[in-house]
Structure formats: C-alpha cells, structure tokens
VOSEFI-613263 format. One record per atom (N, C-alpha, C, O): x, y, z. Coordinates in pm, whole numbers, plus 50000, padded with zeros to 5 digits. Example, Ala and Ser with C-alpha at 12.3 -4.5 7.8 and 13.67 -1.06 7.14 Angstrom:
REM VOSEFI-613263
513194943150780
512304955050780
513204967050780
514244966850846
512854977550708
513674989450714
512905000350787
513415011450804
This chain:
REM VOSEFI-613263
578902159422440
577632165322399
577872174722281
578952180522269
576882176322196
577052184222075
577042199222104
576602203722210
577542206822009
577472221422016
576042225721982
575472220921884
575482234722063
574112239222042
574082253221983
574922261722015
573122255621896
572992268421829
572732279821926
573162291121901
572042276922037
571702287322134
572932292422209
572842302422281
574082285722195
575272289822271
575662304222239
576022311722330
575592308022114
575962321722078
575022332122140
575502341422205
573692331022122
572822340622190
572982340522342
572812350922407
573292328822399
573482328022544
574702336122588
574642343322687
575802334922516
577002342722548
576732357622533
577142365722617
576052361222425
575752375422402
574892381122514
575132392222561
573872373422555
572992378222663
573762379922792
573492389222868
574722371022819
575502371822942
576442383822943
576932387723049
576692389522828
577492401722823
576642414322841
577172425322853
575332412522844
574442424122849
573592424822975
573202435723018
573292413423035
572382412923151
573082406623271
573952398123253
572712410723393
573292404223511
572772390023530
573442381723592
571582387123478
570992373823490
570542369223351
569992377023274
570792356623322
570272350423200
569462338223242
569942330023321
568262336923189
567392325723222
567182317223098
566822322322992
567412304223111
567212294723001
566092285223041
566222277823138
565012285522966
563892276522993
563742266622877
564372268122772
562912256722899
562672246622796
562162233922859
562092232922981
561802224122777
561282211622833
562352203822908
563542206022889
561912194922993
562862185923059
563652178222955
563132174222850
564932176122986
565812167922903
566082173922765
566392166722671
565982187222753
566322193422625
567792197322617
568262201222510
568512196322729
569942199322728
570322212422791
571422217422767
569432218422872
569702231622929
570922231623021
571802240123010
570972221923111
572092221423206
573402219423134
574382226323162
573422210023042
574652207222967
575122219622891
576302222822891
574182226522826
574552238522751
575152249122843
576212254622812
574502251922954
574992262623042
576352259223102
577202268023117
576552246723135
577852242823192
578942242723085
580112244923117
578582240322960
579562241222852
579952255722826
581132258822810
578962264422821
579212278422787
579912285722903
580722294722880
579592281923028
580182288523145
580862278123235
580392275623346
581942272223189
582562261223264
583182265323397
583392256823483
583462278123416
584102282523540
583102286823648
583492289323762
581862287423613
580872291523712
580522279923803
580392268623756
580362282423932
579862271824021
578472267423975
577692275223922
578192254823998
576912249223954
576142244224077
576682236824159
574872248324088
574012244024198
572692239324140
572032246824069
572312227124170
571012222024128
570032222724245
570362218524356
568852227924219
567802228524322
566862216524312
565782216624371
567272206524239
566462194324229
566482186124357
565422181724402
567662183924420
567682176124546
566892183224656
566982195324673
566132175624729
565262181524832
566052188524942
565612198924992
567202183024980
567942189325089
568512202925046
568522212425124
568992203624922
569502216524872
568362226524860
568502238124897
567242221724809
566082230424793
565642236024928
565322247924940
565632227625028
565202231825162
566172242125220
565762252025280
567452239625200
568452248925254
568352262725190
568482272925258
568112263025061
567992275924991
566722283225035
566732295425052
565642275725052
564392282025098
564542287825238
564012298625267
565262280825324
565402285425462
566352297125476
566202305325567
567342298125387
568322308925400
568752313825261
569892311525220
567852320625188
568202325325054
569332335625054
570172335724964
569342344325155
570432354125160
571782347425182
572782351225121
571802337525268
573042330225290
573502323025165
574702322625135
572562317325092
572902310424967
573542320024867
574572316924808
572932331724848
573482341424753
574812347024802
575672350424721
574992348124935
576272353024988
577402343224956
578552347424938
577082330424948
578092320424912
578492321424765
579542316324726
577652328024684
577902328624539
577922343124493
577232347024399
578732350924563
578852365224529
579342367324387
578992377224322
580142358324339
580702359924205
579812353624098
580142353523980
578672348324142
577732342824046
577732327724043
578612321324102
576742322023975
576622307423966
575582303823861
574782312023818
575642291123822
574552285123745
573602278823846
573992270023922
572362283223846
571362277823938
570342270023856
569562275723781
570352257023873
569552248023789
568212245023855
568102243823977
567172243723770
565802240423815
565312250523919
564812246924026
565472263223884
565162273923980
563662274924007
563262281524104
562832268623926
561392269323950
560992262724083
559902265024133
561882254424139
561582247924265
561622257624384
561002255224488
562342268724367
562422278724475
562162292524414
563072300724408
560942295124368
560672307824300
560882320024388
561172330924338
560752318324520
560952329824609
562402334624607
562662346024646
563332326324562
564732330524553
564902342424459
565812350524477
564032343424359
564182353924259
563992367824318
564602377424270
563162369224421
563002382224485
564302386624553
564672398324547
564972377224617
566262380424680
567332382824573
568222391124592
567232375724463
568192377624354
568032391424293
569012397624252
566812396324287
566562409924237
567352420124318
568012428824262
567272419024450
567982428424537
569492427124515
570222437024509
569952414624502
571392412024485
571922418524358
572962425124363
571242416824245
571762422324119
571522437324109
572222444124034
570542442524183
570382457024185
571552463624257
571972474624220
572072457024360
573212462524433
574512460824355
575422469024365
574582450024276
575792447624198
575382441124067
575112429124062
575332449123962
574732444723836
575762440523731
575592443323613
576832433823774
577822428823679
577142419623578
576342411123616
577472421323452
576862413123347
577252398423364
578402395223395
576292389923343
576552375523340
576822369123474
577432358423478
576392375123585
576692369223716
575962355923736
576562346023777
574662355923707
573862344123736
573222338723609
572732346123524
573242325523599
572572318623490
571552309223552
571902300323629
570302311223518
569212303123575
568662293823468
568582297423351
568292281823510
567592272823418
566312268023486
566222267323609
565322264923403
564072259823457
563322251923353
563202256223238
562792240423393
562052232023301
560602236323290
559992235223184
560042241023398
558632244423400
558462259123369
558562267623457
558212262123244
558002275823201
556902282423281
556992294223316
555832274723311
554702280123387
555122283723529
554482292323591
556152277523583
556582280623718
557502292523725
557772297723833
558002296823609
558972307623608
558432320823556
558812331423605
557542320323458
557192332223382
556642343323470
557082354723459
555702340123557
555092350423640
556092356323738
556162368523755
556882347723802
557852352523902
558942360923837
559352371023892
559402356723720
560432364423650
559882378023611
560572388123625
558652378223561
558052390923521
557942400423638
558102412523622
557682395123756
557522403523875
558852407623936
559022418923981
559822398223939
561052400524016
562232404923932
563042413123976
562352399723810
563572402123734
563342409523603
564192409223515
562212416023590
561932423523468
563022433823443
563342441723532
563592433823325
564662443123291
566022438923339
567022445323305
566102428223419
567372423723474
567842410623413
569002406823429
566952403823343
567322390923287
566912389723141
565872394823100
567732383123064
567342378722930
566752364822945
567262356723022
565692361822871
565052348822876
565222342022741
564752347022639
565902330622742
566132322822620
565472309222636
565242304522748
565182302922524
564482290222527
565302279622452
565762282022340
565482268222515
566192257122453
565242245422435
564712240022532
565042241422312
564212229922278
565112218222241
566322220222227
564582206222225
565412195222175
566072199222043
565552207821972
567202193122011
567982197421895
567182197821765
566302189621741
567512207621683
566962208521549
567702198521459
568652192021502
567242197321335
567822187321245
569312189521224
570082179921225
569732201921204
571162204321183
571972201221308
573122197021298
571392203221427
572092199621550
572162184521566
573172179321614
571112177421526
571142162721535
572272156821452
572842146521488
572602163321342
573662158121256
575032158721322
575992152921271
575142165521436
576422166521506
576652154621600
577742153021654
575622146421620
575822134321699
576592124021618
576702125021495
577132114221687
577992104321622
577232095921520
577752093421411
576032091621552
575252083321460
573842089121445
572892083621501
573702100021371
572372106121357
571492097821262
572012090121180
570182099121272
569302092421176
569542097921036
569832109721020
569402089420937
569742093520800
568542094220707
568632100520601
567422088120743
566252088520655
565112095620727
565142097220849
564122099720652
563032107920707
562222100420811
561972105820919
561802088120783
560932081020875
561622078321009
560992079521114
562902074821005
563632072621129
563792085721206
563692085921328
564032096621133
564142109721197
562852113421269
562872118121383
561722111321202
560432114621262
560152105621382
559712110421487
560382092721367
560022083121471
560902084621595
560422083321708
562172087321575
563112088421686
562912101321765
563042101421887
562592112121695
562492124921763
563852130821792
564872126021741
563882141221874
565122149021888
565622150622030
566582158022051
565022144022129
565562145622264
567002140722268
567282129522224
567922148822318
569352145922301
569832133022365
570742126622312
569252129022479
569772117022546
569582104522460
570392095322467
568522104122380
568302092822290
569492091222196
569942080022171
569992102422145
571062102022045
572442101622110
573362095522056
572592108022224
573892108522290
574232095322358
575382091022358
573222088922418
573432076522492
573022064022413
573162052822461
572512066122292
572072054922207
571012046322277
571052034022271
570072053022342
568972046122408
567842044222308
567512053722237
567242032422298
566112030622207
565032041022234
564622043222348
564572047422127
563662058722143
562372054722214
561892062122300
561812043122179
560532039222240
560682037122391
559762040122467
561822031922435
562052029822578
562232043022651
561632045322756
563062051822594
563322064522662
562072073122667
561792079122771
561312073722560
560122082022556
559042076922651
558292084822709
558962063622668
558012058122764
558352062822905
557462066622982
559622062622939
560052067423071
559822082423085
559432087323191
560052089622977
559872104222979
558422107923006
558142116623089
557502101322937
556082104322956
555662100923098
554932108623162
556122089523148
555772085723285
556262096023385
555542100023476
557512100223368
558082110123459
557342123323449
557042129623551
557052127523326
556362140323308
554992140023374
554632149323447
554222129523348
552862128823401
552882127823552
552092134523620
553752119523605
553732117023749
554352128223830
554002130023947
555272136023771
555922146523847
555372160323811
554742166823895
555592164723690
555232178323655
553732180723659
553272190723714
552972171723600
551532173723594
550922173123733
550082181423768
551342163623811
550792162523946
551172174824029
550352179724107
552392179724013
552822191424090
552032203924053
551712212024140
551722205523924
551122218023879
549592217423882
548942226623931
549032206523830
547582205823817
546902198423930
545692199523948
547682190924007
547092182824114
546002173624061
544922172324119
546302167323947
545342158323884
545172145923970
546152139424007
543932142724003
543692130824085
543802118024006
544392108324054
543252117923887
543252105923802
544252108123689
543922114123586
545472103323708
546502105323606
546202097823478
546692101623371
545422087123486
545082079623366
544232088123271
544372087223149
543342096223328
542532105023245
543412115223174
543222118023055
544382120723246
545282130223181
546132123223075
546392129022969
546572110923100
547332103523000
546512101322874
547042102222763
545232098522890
544342097322775
544252110522700
544282110822577
544132121422775
544092134722714
545362137322634
545302142722524
546512133422688
547792135522620
547822127922488
548302133122387
547322115522488
547292107722364
546322113822262
546592113622142
545222119022310
544262125522219
544862138122157
544612141022040
545632145422234
546312157122179
547282152822069
547362159321964
548022142022092
548942137121989
548182133521861
548682135821751
546992127921876
546202124321759
545662136221684
545172134921572
545742148121746
545252160221681
546392169521639
546152181121608
547602164621638
548702173121594
548472177421450
547992169621368
548812189921422
548612196121290
547142198121257
546772199221140
546292198821360
544882201721340
544502214421417
545182218221513
543432220821374
542912232121450
542322227121581
541792216021589
542432235321683
542042231321818
540552233721839
540052244821817
539862223321881
538462224521926
538422218922068
538342206822087
538462227822165
538572223522303
537332216022351
537442207022435
536182219522300
534962212622343
534992198022301
534672189222380
535392195522175
535462181822126
536582174322196
536412162722235
537732180722213
538862174322279
538502170622423
538802159522467
537862179722494
537472176722631
536432165622638
536512156922725
535472165922548
534442155622546
535042141922521
534672132222587
535972141022427
536612128122398
537422123022516
537542111022537
537982132422594
538792128322709
537952126222834
538432120922934
536692130422829
535812128922944
535972139723048
535712137523166
536392151823003
536532163123094
535802175023035
535482175222916
535522185023117
534792196723070
535722205922992
536942204422995
535102215322922
535832224522834
536932231922909
538062232722860
536632237423026
537612245223100
538802236823146
539942241523150
538522224123180
539622215223218
540522212423099
541742212623112
539922209922983
540702207622861
541572219722830
542732218322792
541022231722847
541802243722820
542962244922918
544082248122877
542722242223046
543792243123146
544872232723119
546062235823127
544472220623087
545452210123060
546272213122936
547482210922935
545632218122832
546382221422710
547362232822735
548462232922680
546962242222818
547872253222853
549112248022925
550212253122904
548942237923009
550082232123078
550992224722980
552212225222994
550422217922882
551252211422780
552072221822705
553242219522674
551462233222675
552212243922608
553292249422699
554432251422657
552932251922825
553912257422919
555052247722947
556142251922986
554812234922926
555842224622943
556672222922816
557572214622811
556362230722715
557072230122587
556872216822515
557742212422440
555742210422538
555432198222464
554692201222336
554742193322241
553992212422330
553272215922208
553202231122195
553472238522289
552832235422076
552602249622050
551282250821973
550842241521907
550682262521985
549512265621904
549852277221811
550252287921857
549682275121681
549922285721585
548622293321561
547622287221524
548622306421582
547392314121558
547072314721409
547932312221325
545832318121380
545442320121240
546032333321191
545972343521261
546602333021071
547162345221011
546062351920929
545452345620843
545832364820957
544732371120885
544992385820853
544052393320830
546212390020852
546492403820814
546122406020667
546492398220580
545392416520644
544922420520510
543802411720454
543212415220353
543512400420518
542422391920469
541592387320587
541072376120586
541452395620690
540852391320815
539372387920801
538852380220881
538682393420703
537272390320688
537042375920645
535962370320668
538042369820583
537892356220534
538492345920629
538152334120622
539372350320717
540152340620793
539322333920902
538452340120963
539602321320926
539052313921039
540082315021152
541262312421130
539642318621272
540582322721376
541032311621470
541742314421566
540642299321446
541052288421535
542542285821520
543052285221408
543272284321633
544702281021623
544912266521583
544012258221595
546102263721534
546462250021495
547462244521596
548392251521637
547272232221635
548082225721738
549212217721675
549002210721575
550392218621733
551532210521688
552292205121809
552682212921896
552502192021816
553472186621911
554862190421864
555162189821745
555722194221959
557042199221922
558042188221894
559082190821833
557762176021936
558702165021909
557962153721838
557012148121893
558402150521718
557712140321639
557862126521701
556962118221690
558992123921767
559172111021833
558192109121946
557652098221964
557942119722023
556962119122130
555572116922073
554782109222129
555262123621962
553962121521897
553802106921854
552752100821876
554832101421792
554772087321749
554582078021868
553802068521861
555302080621976
555172072022094
553752072522150
553172062122181
553192084522164
551852085822220
550802079622129
549742075522177
551082078921999
550142072921905
550342057821890
549632051421813
551312052221963
551532037821958
552232033021833
552092021321796
552982041721767
553742037821647
555052031621693
555902038521751
555222018921669
556302011321734
557622011521659
558672008821718
557622014721531
558872015121455
558672023921332
557532026921296
559762028021268
559642036921152
558832030921038
558122038220968
558912017821018
558152011620909
556642013020930
555892014620833
556202012421055
554782014221082
554342028421048
553212030621007
555242037821066
554932051721032
554742053620882
553992062420840
555402045420801
555352046920656
553912047020605
553572054920516
553062038420660
551692037220612
550662042120715
549472039520701
551122049220815
550212053820920
549372065520867
549902074020796
548082066020899
547232076920849
547642090820897
547272100820837
548412091521005
548842104521057
550282107921019
550882116921077
550842100720922
552202104020880
552282118320830
553232125520862
551302122620751
551302136220698
551232146720807
552052155920807
550282145720901
550252155421011
551512155221097
551972165821142
552082143421122
553312142721201
554432150121128
555222157221190
554502148320997
555532155320919
555282170320921
556222178220936
554032174420907
553722188820912
554142194821046
554712205721050
553852187821156
554252192821287
555772193121301
556322202021365
556452183321240
557922183321243
558462195521171
559392202021220
557882198921056
558332210720982
558082223421064
558962231921076
556872224521121
556572236221205
557542237121323
557982248021359
557862225621382
558782225321495
560182229821454
560832237321526
560652225221338
561972229021291
562062244121268
563062250421300
561002249821212
560992264321190
560982271521325
561692281421344
560172266621417
560082272621550
561432272021621
561872281821681
562092260421614
563412259021677
564422268621614
565232274621685
564372270021482
565322278921415
565212293121469
566212300121481
563992297221502
563782310721555
564272311721699
565102320321731
563762303121787
564072304721930
565532301721960
566102307722051
566152292421887
567562289521911
568482300521858
569662301021891
567922309121774
568672320721728
568442332621821
569002343421801
567602330421923
567282341222015
566282351121959
566172362322009
565532346921856
564582355821790
563152351721823
562902340121855
562212361121816
560812357221835
560332348421720
560712350521605
559512338621753
558972329521651
557622334721606
556632333221678
557572340721488
556322346621438
555732337321333
555802339821212
555152326621384
554562316421298
553042316621313
552522319721420
552352313421205
550902312521206
550492302221101
551342296621032
549212299821090
548702291520980
547592299220912
547092309120966
547212294820793
546182302020719
545082292420674
545352281820619
543842296520699
542682289820638
541572299920627
541222306520725
541002301320509
539932311020492
538572304020482
538482291820490
537532312120464
536182306820462
535922297820342
534972290020342
536762298820241
536622290320123
537472277620133
537632270320036
538012275220252
538772263020284
540162262720220
540782252120211
540632274220175
542022274720129
542912274220253
542742282220345
543872264920255
544732263020371
546192263020331
546562257420227
547022269320413
548482268520402
549002265620541
548592272020638
549902255920552
550292250420682
550932260620775
550532261820890
551932267920725
552662277220811
552912290220735
553292290120618
552672301320803
553012314620751
554052320420847
553802321520967
555212324120793
556312329220876
556562343720837
556882346720721
556432352620933
556652366820908
558112370320933
558552371421047
558852372020825
560242376320833
560302391320812
559292397620781
561482397020827
561622411620820
561182417020684
560452426920676
561622410620579
561332415620445
560582405620359
560212408620245
560362393720411
559722383120334
558602377020415
558732375220536
557512373920348
556462365820407
556592351920347
556322350020229
557002342220429
557222328720380
555952320420400
555452319220511
555452314920292
554302305920294
554822291720280
555552288620186
554452282920373
555062269620379
553982258920378
553052259020459
554122249620285
553332237420285
554262225720314
555402225620269
553782215920391
554572204120427
553892191620374
552742188820408
554592184220291
554062171820236
555112160920253
556252162320207
554732150120318
555712139620349
556062130920229
557042123520235
555302131820122
555592123620004
556902127919940
557302139519946
557572118119878
558852120919813
558672126619673
559602132519619
557512125019615
557232129719480
556382142419486
555322142519548
556852152919421
556132165619421
555132165619306
555492163119191
553882168619337
552842169219234
552322183519222
552542191919310
551622186119113
551062199419090
550052203219198
549962214819238
549292193219246
548282195919348
548902201319477
548282209419546
550132197019508
550802201919628
551092216819621
551152223619724
551282222019500
551662235919483
550472245319484
550622257319506
549272239819459
548092248219437
547772257719553
547532269519528
547762253119680
547432262519789
548432274019800
548032285419826
549702271219781
550712281619791
550532292019681
550652304019706
550252287419561
550052296819449
548802305119471
548792317119443
547732298819521
546482305919542
546622316719648
546172328019627
547252313419761
547412323419867
548352334519822
548132346219856
549382331119748
550292341419696
549532351519611
549762363519622
548632346719528
547842355619443
546912364519527
546752376319498
546302358719631
545422366519719
546192377719787
545742389219791
547362374319840
548142384319913
548642395419821
548672407119860
549022391919701
549452402319606
548282411219568
548462423219547
547112405419558
545932413519527
545612423219640
545082434019617
545942419219764
545742428019880
546952437119903
547022444220003
547902436819809
549062445719812
549912443819937
550302453420003
550182431219969
551112428020077
552462434620044
553012432419936
552992442620138
554152450920109
555452443120105
556432447820045
555492431320167
556722423420166
556762414120045
555732410919986
557962409820012
558082399219911
557472386419967
557572383720087
556862378819881
556232366319921
557022354819860
557252354519740
557432345319945
558092333419893
557322321119937
557142318520056
556862313519839
556142301119865
557142289719869
557952288119778
557082281619977
558052270819997
557302257820023
556482257020114
557592247719944
557032234419966
558122225520026
559092222119958
557952221720153
558872212420217
558312198320198
557182195620236
559112189520139
558602176320105
559572165420150
560702168220191
559122153020140
559902141820190
560892136020092
561472125520118
561102142619980
562032137519879
563312145619871
563702152219967
563962145019754
565252151519735
565222162719633
566242169419612
564072165019568
564012174819460
564112189019517
563382192519610
565012197119459
565162211019496
564912219619372
564702214519263
564952232719392
564732241719280
563402248919291
562872250819400
562862252919174
561582259919172
560662253819068
561092248618965
559362254519099
558362249719006
557122258419020
556552259519129
556712264418911
555502272818908
555512283519016
554502286419079
556692289519036
556812300219133
556972295719277
556992304119367
557072282719301
557192277219436
558592271419454
559092264319367
559212274419565
560532268819596
560352254919655
559622253319753
561002245019598
560952231319647
562072229319748
563242231719718
561722224819868
562692223419977
562692208920025
561732204820091
563722200919995
563812187520053
563852188420205
564362198220260
563332178420273
563232179020419
564582181220486
564662187720590
565652175820426
566982177520485
567462192020481
568342196020557
566872199920392
567362213620371
566622224020454
566932235920443
565672220020534
564922229720614
565842238520699
565612250620704
566872233220765
567742241920846
568582251620765
569132261120820
568682249420634
569522258120551
568832271220513
569492280520466
567522271820532
566782283720495
566732293620611
566852289820727
566552306320577
566412316720679
564982316720730
564032318020652
564822315420863
563492315120925
563322326021029
562232327421085
564342333521056
564232343821159
564892356721113
564902366621186
C-alpha cells in the first residue's frame, strides 16, 4: 500500500493526545494507514458481529485486555464504548494509547463530542489525492482516465476495473450504511436521489427542486443530503461573502468528492464517453475542489473553501482562505486557455482590491492542459500541478 500524506499528522497527534480518531468514507484506507503507522499496536475490528457483541456486553473487560492501547476499527458500531474509554484515559492519559477509526462520521461526531472532548485528535482520511495516486504502480496518466477512475485506493492497488468496483461500492453503501442510519424503506428511491445528486455536482444546492425530482419532500432531501455529507461522499461549499456580503448569493455549492463515483452514478462507461459528456466541466470542477479539500484535511488543517457568486452573476468556482493569501480558483477542463476563462478571476480580484481586502490575492486557473506561467495577472495551473501548490 502507498504512503499516505496523513501519516505525519497522525504520528504528531499520537504524541499529543491519549486517543486519536481517524474518520473518512468506507474504503479510503483508514485501517491500512493506522496499521502502517502503528504496526506494534494490537488491532481489533468491531465489524464482526461476535466481536461487536462481546465488546458491548463487557466494555470494561475489553479495555482491561488492552491496557497498553490498541487500534480499534469501525468504532461507530459500539459508540457506548467511548464513555468507558473516557474513564480509562482519564485515569491513565499516556499519549497515543488508542487509535480509533470510523467510517460513519455521523455515528461518531456526537459521541466523540460528548465523551472524548479534549482527549482525542480527530483526523480525516479521504481517498488518495493526485500526488498520492502517483505512488501506485500503474497510476492513470491522462486527465480523462484520472477523472473516470476516481481515487478509491483498492481500484488502483488491486487493479480492479473502476466501473465494477464502484458498482459494488454503491450497492454496499446503499444497502448497509443508508439502511442503518436512515431506515429507508424504498432503497430504489434513495438510489435515484444519489444519481440526481451526482448530476448536480458543481452546482448550487436547491433542496426543493432536488427533492421534487427525486419524489421526496424538502425535509427528506435535506436529511438525505446531510447523510451523504456525513458519509464523506460529498461536500457543500458555502458562499464566500466577506467584504461583499450585500452582493453575494448565499446558496452553497455541491461537490461529489470522488470523480469516479460521480461518473459511475451518471452512467459514464469509459473515459472516452467523458470526453464529450455535457457534465465533463462540472466533474472537473468538483475534482479540483476535491483535490484542494484533500490537500487541507490530509495535512491536518481546516479546509476553508467557499465559492463566489454575486447578484450580477459573477462566479468564481473556489475561494480558499489561506493565512496570508486569498486564492481565487477557476477550473476549466479544456486544454487550451482562452481570455474568457480569465475574466471572472480578474473581475473578482478587482472587486476585492476595491474593498481593500487585507491579504494578497492570487488568481489561479486550473485547466486540463499543460500550459503554466502567468497571463493577465492570473496564474495558469495545469491539472497535474494542483498538488504542488500550497492550499493550507
């Protein structure tokens, strides 16, 4: 398995906290990462029903068996264990004793906040970023294949055809996680909702329209979308409106976090079909947003991403708030850079300078070609170079 960027923040956190929690979507590599970083720690998975039952029936006995600590995998299955773990680490707070992993962020967040506040660092592991994908033996080499394949590690590590693996992944996710959390009676309706969400990647969210198209009410659409976010399948970028809030439209923008999953849900069967697909641009935009998001969370930093659109319909895909720089990012999948692509970045830069934005402003155009450098005050970033820039 490849070396993951989160390994360094994970080691650092284990030197500072008695418990470290790693969350993220299923099959993002959490277990592999933790066992690589802490090879001497005992490993216990709470996925098997018999183990889960034993821990539920005797949590104190379980922790007594692991006085020196352990990696406890899929801890969301026994959330009550965290209350006993709180008592254990309060009595003996050696740094790095326990490493917890959990796929269902929604199953962990509330319990961790109640039981382990101040006692655990919480890190997030997503599918590999582009620079991490390059560490596999046969990584994708062109943009369309990169987008279509996506980044779930088992596809690249085991050389499983992406369309086959993603089909199994969606089936497992819908039948297990969704049913467990939402108790959805008609899974086909939720599957339709999932495909509709994929069709709206890189668009502002309108829950009323989304729910109507899926045949569910507004509140159901909101609950279902929240579960997709909590499952780390998508993110919503808020509208950025500091210093220009009177003009800003406040609707968040939706992005699927894995372009391969988006392609699968949209029925795109191969990279060549993506070449002329009407949603190639939005899929690329979501891929860029995802890469920036991964760069932040895998560095152990907060991801301060937003999008911009004002009342005059000026739009910029991603706004990233860095310590000393405000990065304005446009994503265009075309290989040829045109003057029209630069216009929104230049316009927003002028607006922000007029409002006396105190940070330096850097406009970045991420595109599907190879041209680098600067043009009309905008930095040109080939898609391959996204991981080379500072995002956190």
